[in-house]
C-alpha positions as CSV (number, residue, x, y, z in Angstrom):
1,X,83.7,-66.4,-19.1
2,X,84.3,-63.0,-20.3
3,X,81.5,-60.4,-19.8
4,X,81.2,-57.7,-22.3
5,X,82.3,-54.3,-21.1
6,X,83.8,-55.9,-18.0
7,X,87.1,-56.9,-19.4
8,X,88.9,-59.9,-18.1
9,X,88.6,-61.5,-14.6
10,X,91.3,-59.7,-13.0
11,X,91.1,-56.2,-11.7
12,X,89.8,-54.8,-14.9
13,X,86.6,-56.6,-14.6
14,X,86.0,-55.4,-11.1
15,X,86.7,-51.9,-12.2
16,X,84.3,-52.3,-15.1
17,X,81.6,-53.7,-12.8
18,X,82.1,-50.7,-10.5
19,X,81.7,-48.4,-13.5
20,X,78.7,-50.2,-14.6
21,X,77.1,-50.0,-11.1
22,X,78.1,-46.3,-11.0
23,X,76.3,-45.7,-14.3
24,X,73.2,-47.6,-13.0
25,X,73.2,-45.7,-9.8
26,X,73.6,-42.4,-11.7
27,X,70.7,-43.2,-13.9
28,X,68.7,-45.0,-11.2
29,X,68.7,-42.2,-8.5
30,X,67.0,-39.6,-10.8
31,X,64.6,-42.2,-12.1
32,X,63.8,-43.4,-8.5
33,X,63.6,-39.7,-7.4
34,X,61.1,-39.0,-10.1
35,X,58.8,-41.9,-9.1
36,X,59.3,-41.7,-5.3
37,X,59.7,-37.9,-4.7
38,X,58.7,-35.7,-7.7
39,X,55.5,-37.6,-8.8
40,X,53.9,-37.5,-5.3
41,X,54.9,-33.9,-4.8
42,X,53.3,-33.1,-8.2
43,X,50.1,-34.8,-7.1
44,X,50.2,-32.7,-3.8
45,X,50.7,-29.6,-5.8
46,X,47.8,-30.4,-8.1
47,X,45.6,-31.1,-5.1
48,X,46.7,-27.9,-3.5
49,X,46.0,-25.9,-6.7
50,X,42.5,-27.5,-6.9
51,X,41.8,-26.6,-3.2
52,X,43.1,-23.1,-3.8
53,X,40.8,-22.7,-6.9
54,X,37.9,-24.0,-4.8
55,X,38.6,-21.6,-2.1
56,X,38.9,-18.7,-4.5
57,X,35.5,-19.6,-6.0
58,X,34.0,-19.8,-2.5
59,X,35.6,-16.4,-1.7
60,X,34.2,-14.8,-4.8
61,X,30.7,-16.2,-3.8
62,X,31.2,-14.7,-0.3
63,X,32.2,-11.4,-1.9
64,X,29.1,-11.5,-4.1
65,X,26.9,-12.2,-1.2
66,X,28.5,-9.5,0.9
67,X,27.9,-7.0,-1.9
68,X,24.3,-8.2,-2.1
69,X,23.9,-7.9,1.6
70,X,25.2,-4.3,1.4
71,X,22.6,-3.6,-1.4
72,X,19.9,-5.2,0.7
73,X,20.9,-3.2,3.7
74,X,20.7,0.0,1.5
75,X,17.4,-1.1,0.1
76,X,16.1,-1.8,3.6
77,X,17.2,1.7,4.7
78,X,15.4,3.3,1.7
79,X,12.3,1.3,2.4
80,X,12.4,2.3,6.1
81,X,12.8,6.0,5.1
82,X,9.8,5.7,2.8
83,X,7.7,4.0,5.5
84,X,8.6,6.8,7.9
85,X,7.7,9.4,5.3
86,X,4.3,7.7,4.8
87,X,3.7,7.4,8.5
88,X,4.5,11.1,8.9
89,X,1.5,11.7,6.6
90,X,-0.7,9.7,8.9
91,X,-2.3,11.6,11.7
92,X,-2.9,10.0,15.0
93,X,-6.5,9.5,16.0
94,X,-6.2,12.6,18.2
95,X,-5.4,14.6,15.1
96,X,-8.3,13.3,13.1
97,X,-10.5,16.2,14.2
98,X,-8.0,18.6,12.7
99,X,-8.1,16.8,9.4
100,X,-11.9,17.0,9.4
101,X,-11.8,20.7,10.2
102,X,-9.3,21.1,7.2
103,X,-11.8,19.4,4.9
104,X,-14.6,21.7,6.1
105,X,-12.4,24.8,5.6
106,X,-11.4,23.7,2.1
107,X,-15.1,23.2,1.2
108,X,-16.0,26.7,2.6
109,X,-13.1,28.4,0.7
110,X,-14.3,26.7,-2.6
111,X,-17.8,28.2,-2.0
112,X,-19.5,24.9,-1.3
113,X,-22.1,23.9,1.4
114,X,-21.7,20.8,3.5
115,X,-25.2,19.8,4.5
116,X,-24.0,16.3,5.5
117,X,-20.5,15.7,7.0
118,X,-20.4,12.8,9.3
119,X,-17.9,10.4,10.5
120,X,-18.5,6.7,9.7
121,X,-19.3,4.5,12.8
122,X,-16.2,2.3,12.6
123,X,-12.7,2.8,11.3
124,X,-11.6,0.0,8.9
125,X,-8.1,-1.7,9.2
126,X,-5.9,-0.7,6.3
127,X,-2.5,-2.6,6.8
128,X,-0.7,-0.9,9.6
129,X,-3.0,2.1,9.6
130,X,-6.8,2.6,10.0
131,X,-9.1,4.1,7.4
132,X,-11.9,6.4,8.7
133,X,-14.7,6.8,6.1
134,X,-16.5,10.1,6.1
135,X,-20.0,10.5,4.5
136,X,-20.0,13.9,2.8
137,X,-22.7,15.7,0.8
138,X,-21.5,18.8,-1.0
139,X,-23.7,21.4,-2.9
140,X,-22.4,24.2,-5.0
141,X,-21.1,24.9,-8.5
142,X,-18.8,22.6,-10.4
143,X,-15.9,25.0,-10.4
144,X,-16.0,25.1,-6.6
145,X,-16.2,21.3,-6.4
146,X,-13.2,21.0,-8.7
147,X,-11.2,23.4,-6.5
148,X,-12.3,21.4,-3.5
149,X,-10.9,18.2,-5.1
150,X,-7.6,19.9,-6.0
151,X,-7.2,21.1,-2.5
152,X,-8.1,17.7,-0.9
153,X,-5.4,16.2,-3.2
154,X,-2.9,18.7,-1.7
155,X,-3.5,17.8,1.9
156,X,-0.4,16.6,3.7
157,X,-2.5,13.6,5.0
158,X,-3.4,10.5,3.0
159,X,-7.0,10.9,1.8
160,X,-8.8,9.1,-0.9
161,X,-12.3,9.2,-2.4
162,X,-13.5,5.6,-3.0
163,X,-17.0,6.5,-3.9
164,X,-18.6,9.5,-5.5
165,X,-22.0,10.3,-7.1
166,X,-22.5,13.7,-8.9
167,X,-26.0,14.9,-9.7
168,X,-27.9,18.1,-10.4
169,X,-28.9,19.9,-7.2
170,X,-32.6,20.1,-6.4
171,X,-32.5,23.7,-5.5
172,X,-30.7,26.4,-7.5
173,X,-30.0,26.5,-11.2
174,X,-26.5,25.5,-12.3
175,X,-25.7,23.9,-9.0
176,X,-24.6,20.4,-8.4
177,X,-24.7,18.0,-5.5
178,X,-22.0,15.4,-4.8
179,X,-22.4,12.5,-2.4
180,X,-19.1,11.1,-1.7
181,X,-17.1,8.9,0.8
182,X,-13.9,10.5,1.9
183,X,-11.5,8.1,3.5
184,X,-8.8,9.4,5.8
185,X,-5.9,7.1,6.8
186,X,-4.6,7.5,10.3
187,X,-2.6,5.7,13.0
188,X,-4.7,4.3,15.8
189,X,-3.9,5.0,19.4
190,X,-1.6,1.9,19.7
191,X,0.2,2.8,16.4
192,X,0.4,6.5,17.2
193,X,2.1,5.7,20.5
194,X,4.6,3.5,18.9
195,X,5.5,6.3,16.4
């Protein structure tokens, strides 16, 4: 039997068979390499690329959080500075008498009389500070009262007027009387010591 491309049975056919095997090996090695070497490596490369992308995404998130953390740290520092600024405006309970004296001096400079000027019995809690209400009755002209309010507003301490009643004074023409509650915020002895 004569095989095509192999020639006859003698030495020519063996040479043709070797050539044929050589061609099969030449084509088979790259094909086998593709399936056995390159395809698994390509899968590993794709897996590595996916992992790298995932890590980059995580790294971007970490960078964002770090930036946000720095922003939060800066915000906390600003808030701490604001709190210290406000606490600096709060007298200690030992300094309350100075604040009361300042209020009396302001009223006197405005030409007002203070027939009633008394401290409330109990200080009220107001967050980290205490609020000391003062019952004040002022008599005088309206311009003096207005000057008094402007000066109270300029005090370095935190003071508010939660309640005020204005009326015509019983004695004297053109005079007025104001009954008001003046609240002064201050640090109690425990808070003042911590400051």
